TISEVEX-734574 format. One record per residue (C-alpha): residue number from 0; x, y, z. Coordinates in steps of 0.25 Angstrom, whole numbers, plus 2048, in hexadecimal, padded with zeros to 3 digits. Layout:
REM TISEVEX-734574
ATOM     k    c1    c2    c3
ATOM   NUM     X     Y     Z
...
This chain:
REM TISEVEX-734574
ATOM     k    c1    c2    c3
ATOM     0   0FA   D28   4C4
ATOM     1   0F2   D24   4CF
ATOM     2   0E5   D24   4C8
ATOM     3   0E9   D1E   4BA
ATOM     4   0E5   D10   4BC
ATOM     5   0E0   D0C   4AE
ATOM     6   0DB   D03   4A9
ATOM     7   0D4   D02   4B7
ATOM     8   0C8   D0B   4B9
ATOM     9   0C6   D14   4C5
ATOM    10   0B7   D15   4C8
ATOM    11   0B3   D21   4D2
ATOM    12   0A5   D23   4CF
ATOM    13   09D   D24   4DC
ATOM    14   094   D18   4E0
ATOM    15   090   D11   4ED
ATOM    16   093   D01   4ED
ATOM    17   096   CF7   4F7
ATOM    18   0A4   CF2   4F9
ATOM    19   0A9   CE4   4F5
ATOM    20   0B2   CDC   4FD
ATOM    21   0BE   CDE   4F3
ATOM    22   0BD   CED   4F1
ATOM    23   0C7   CF6   4F7
ATOM    24   0C4   CFD   505
ATOM    25   0CB   D0A   508
ATOM    26   0CB   D0D   517
ATOM    27   0CF   D1B   519
ATOM    28   0D2   D1F   528
ATOM    29   0D8   D2D   52B
ATOM    30   0DF   D31   51F
ATOM    31   0E4   D23   51C
ATOM    32   0DF   D15   515
ATOM    33   0E0   D08   51B
ATOM    34   0E9   CFF   512
ATOM    35   0EC   CF1   512
ATOM    36   0FB   CED   512
ATOM    37   100   CE5   506
ATOM    38   10F   CE2   508
ATOM    39   116   CEF   507
ATOM    40   109   CF6   501
ATOM    41   0FB   CF8   503
ATOM    42   0EE   CF5   4FE
ATOM    43   0DF   CF9   4FF
ATOM    44   0D7   CF0   507
ATOM    45   0C9   CEB   502
ATOM    46   0BC   CEA   509
ATOM    47   0BE   CDA   50B
ATOM    48   0CB   CDD   513
ATOM    49   0C3   CE3   51F
ATOM    50   0BA   CD9   526
ATOM    51   0B0   CE2   52C
ATOM    52   0A3   CDE   524
ATOM    53   09D   CEA   51C
ATOM    54   0A7   CF6   51D
ATOM    55   0A0   D03   51B
ATOM    56   0A7   D09   50F
ATOM    57   0A3   D10   502
ATOM    58   0A8   D0F   4F3
ATOM    59   0B2   D18   4ED
ATOM    60   0B6   D14   4E0
ATOM    61   0BB   D08   4D8
ATOM    62   0C7   D04   4CF
ATOM    63   0C2   CFA   4C5
ATOM    64   0BA   CF1   4CE
ATOM    65   0C2   CF3   4DB
ATOM    66   0B9   CFC   4E3
ATOM    67   0BF   D06   4EF
ATOM    68   0B6   D08   4FB
ATOM    69   0B9   D11   507
ATOM    70   0B6   D0C   515
ATOM    71   0AD   D17   51C
ATOM    72   0B4   D1F   526
ATOM    73   0AB   D19   531
ATOM    74   0B2   D0C   530
ATOM    75   0C0   D0F   52C
ATOM    76   0C6   D11   53B
ATOM    77   0C1   D03   53E
ATOM    78   0C6   CFC   531
ATOM    79   0D4   D03   534
ATOM    80   0D4   CFE   542
ATOM    81   0CF   CF0   53F
ATOM    82   0D9   CEF   533
ATOM    83   0E5   CE5   534
ATOM    84   0F4   CE8   534
ATOM    85   0F3   CE5   525
ATOM    86   0EC   CF3   523
ATOM    87   0F3   D01   525
ATOM    88   0ED   D0F   524
ATOM    89   0F5   D16   518
ATOM    90   0F4   D24   512
ATOM    91   0EE   D26   505
ATOM    92   0FB   D28   4FE
ATOM    93   0FE   D19   500
ATOM    94   0F5   D16   4F5
ATOM    95   0FF   D1D   4EC
ATOM    96   108   D11   4EE
ATOM    97   0FF   D06   4EC
ATOM    98   105   CFD   4E0
ATOM    99   0F7   CFA   4DB
ATOM   100   0F2   D07   4D2
ATOM   101   0E4   D04   4D4
ATOM   102   0E5   D03   4E4
ATOM   103   0EE   D0F   4E3
ATOM   104   0E3   D18   4DB
ATOM   105   0D7   D11   4E3
ATOM   106   0DD   D13   4F1
ATOM   107   0E2   D21   4EF
ATOM   108   0D4   D25   4E9
ATOM   109   0CD   D1E   4F5
ATOM   110   0D5   D26   4FE
ATOM   111   0D2   D33   4F8
ATOM   112   0C3   D31   4F9
ATOM   113   0C5   D2B   508
ATOM   114   0CC   D38   50C
ATOM   115   0C2   D41   506
ATOM   116   0B7   D38   50D
ATOM   117   0BE   D39   51B
ATOM   118   0C0   D49   51A
ATOM   119   0B1   D4A   517
ATOM   120   0AA   D42   522
ATOM   121   0A4   D4E   528
ATOM   122   09E   D5A   520
ATOM   123   0A7   D66   51E
ATOM   124   09A   D6F   51E
ATOM   125   092   D6B   52B
ATOM   126   09B   D60   531
ATOM   127   090   D55   52F
ATOM   128   095   D46   52C
ATOM   129   095   D44   51E
ATOM   130   090   D38   515
ATOM   131   095   D34   507
ATOM   132   08D   D38   4FB
ATOM   133   084   D2D   4F5
ATOM   134   084   D32   4E6
ATOM   135   092   D36   4E4
ATOM   136   0A0   D37   4EC
ATOM   137   09D   D41   4F6
ATOM   138   09D   D44   505
ATOM   139   08F   D4A   509
ATOM   140   08A   D51   516
ATOM   141   07C   D4C   518
ATOM   142   07A   D58   522
ATOM   143   07D   D64   519
ATOM   144   07F   D5E   50B
ATOM   145   08E   D62   509
ATOM   146   094   D59   4FE
ATOM   147   0A3   D56   4FE
ATOM   148   0AA   D50   4F2
ATOM   149   0B7   D49   4F1
ATOM   150   0C3   D52   4F3
ATOM   151   0CC   D52   4E7
ATOM   152   0D5   D5E   4E7
ATOM   153   0DD   D63   4DA
ATOM   154   0EC   D63   4DA
ATOM   155   0F5   D67   4CF
ATOM   156   103   D61   4CD
ATOM   157   10D   D66   4C2
ATOM   158   11A   D62   4BB
ATOM   159   121   D6F   4B8
ATOM   160   12B   D6F   4AE
ATOM   161   138   D78   4AC
ATOM   162   13F   D72   4A0
ATOM   163   144   D65   4A3
ATOM   164   141   D67   4B2
ATOM   165   135   D63   4BA
ATOM   166   130   D6B   4C6
ATOM   167   130   D60   4D1
ATOM   168   12D   D62   4E1
ATOM   169   12A   D5A   4EE
ATOM   170   11F   D5E   4F6
ATOM   171   122   D5E   505
ATOM   172   115   D55   508
ATOM   173   119   D4B   4FE
ATOM   174   11F   D3F   506
ATOM   175   125   D3A   4F8
ATOM   176   133   D40   4F7
ATOM   177   133   D41   4E7
ATOM   178   131   D4E   4DF
ATOM   179   124   D50   4D9
ATOM   180   11C   D5C   4D3
ATOM   181   116   D69   4D7
ATOM   182   107   D67   4DB
ATOM   183   0FC   D6D   4E4
ATOM   184   0ED   D6E   4E6
ATOM   185   0E5   D77   4DE
ATOM   186   0E0   D83   4E5
ATOM   187   0D2   D8A   4E5
ATOM   188   0D2   D93   4D9
ATOM   189   0DD   D8C   4D1
ATOM   190   0DD   D85   4C3
ATOM   191   0E6   D79   4C2
ATOM   192   0EF   D81   4BA
ATOM   193   0F0   D8C   4C4
ATOM   194   0F2   D82   4CF
ATOM   195   0FE   D7D   4C7
ATOM   196   104   D8B   4C6
ATOM   197   101   D8E   4D5
ATOM   198   107   D81   4DB
ATOM   199   114   D82   4D3
ATOM   200   116   D91   4D6
ATOM   201   112   D8E   4E5
ATOM   202   11C   D82   4E6
ATOM   203   127   D86   4DE
ATOM   204   126   D95   4DA
ATOM   205   126   D91   4CC
ATOM   206   11D   D95   4C0
ATOM   207   118   D8C   4B6
ATOM   208   111   D8C   4A8
ATOM   209   10C   D83   49E
ATOM   210   103   D7B   4A8
ATOM   211   0FE   D6E   4A1
ATOM   212   0F4   D63   4A7
ATOM   213   0FB   D56   4A8
ATOM   214   0F1   D4D   4AF
ATOM   215   0EA   D4A   4BC
ATOM   216   0E8   D40   4C7
ATOM   217   0E0   D3E   4D3
ATOM   218   0E9   D3E   4E0
ATOM   219   0E2   D38   4EC
ATOM   220   0EC   D3A   4F5
ATOM   221   0E9   D49   4F6
ATOM   222   0DA   D48   4F2
ATOM   223   0DF   D4F   4E5
ATOM   224   0DE   D4F   4D6
ATOM   225   0EC   D53   4D0
ATOM   226   0ED   D5A   4C3
ATOM   227   0FB   D59   4BC
ATOM   228   101   D64   4B4
ATOM   229   10E   D67   4AD
ATOM   230   113   D75   4AC
ATOM   231   120   D7C   4A8
ATOM   232   128   D87   4B0
ATOM   233   125   D95   4AD
ATOM   234   131   D9E   4B1
ATOM   235   13B   D9D   4BC
ATOM   236   13E   D8F   4C1
ATOM   237   143   D92   4CF
ATOM   238   13B   D8A   4D9
ATOM   239   136   D91   4E5
ATOM   240   131   D85   4ED
ATOM   241   126   D86   4F7
ATOM   242   12C   D7F   503
ATOM   243   11E   D7D   50A
ATOM   244   11A   D74   4FF
ATOM   245   126   D6E   4F9
ATOM   246   133   D68   4FE
ATOM   247   139   D68   4F0
ATOM   248   137   D6E   4E3
ATOM   249   141   D6E   4D6
ATOM   250   143   D6D   4C8
ATOM   251   147   D5F   4C4
ATOM   252   14D   D5B   4B6
ATOM   253   146   D51   4AE
ATOM   254   152   D47   4AF
ATOM   255   152   D48   4BE
ATOM   256   144   D45   4C0
ATOM   257   142   D35   4C5
ATOM   258   137   D2C   4C0
ATOM   259   129   D2F   4C7
ATOM   260   11F   D23   4C7
ATOM   261   112   D28   4C1
ATOM   262   108   D1E   4C6
ATOM   263   103   D27   4D1
ATOM   264   104   D36   4D0
ATOM   265   103   D40   4C5
ATOM   266   10F   D47   4CB
ATOM   267   118   D3B   4C6
ATOM   268   111   D3B   4B9
ATOM   269   115   D4A   4B7
ATOM   270   123   D48   4BB
ATOM   271   124   D3C   4B2
ATOM   272   11F   D43   4A7
ATOM   273   12A   D4E   4A8
ATOM   274   134   D44   4AB
ATOM   275   131   D3C   49E
ATOM   276   132   D48   496
ATOM   277   124   D49   492
ATOM   278   11E   D57   48F
ATOM   279   119   D5F   49A
């Protein structure tokens, strides 16, 4: 999965340090990141790639000795406008397809933080301009004292088994045409297990039992932490698909499921767990 980078170490403790020329510099503009072309792929630019002296930026985290910095939004437009043709503004999901797993993890996580900061440049309580916290990762209003912490929305995803068949679906908002699993955001008042029951019922009209925790992963592309579960069908297997959410929903036999790559998402890990015959 995207966060599994062992033996490399992700260091996300808060600190204030100055960048080195070889550190990565994420330039976030609108809802996209400025990336450098590298053949048919992209790479994250470094501080030394921008010949503008001391660029206003702040430390985010490091992976091993490679530090990631975010350019202050006050300079982002200038950096984008002055960038050469070797640079392109790309959506956050571009990081998913970077061949280097460390850049994939680092870029996606940096984009998550950048998106959160971009949404909180002004206080939601009084409208005053905000500043970054000096002791922890936070956004602070110097006028009314309102403090905002990074947005991490909980999501559940579930592999529902019916004998040798797996419940698979395609969300209408997913540009990837492959079938995946039922998932959804946890609502206020939900436990994770109840969110599993609710999402499966809402999207397919099915009941589930024997809900078991599988694992979790950060998912920066929706500002989320995803909790993965397995479950078994409870009762009638007739699917009543929620057309406003899904374009497809079906029971797929184990032998008809193609192989899924497990280096990015927990959804693929859950599917592969079933396809290979491991116990749900």
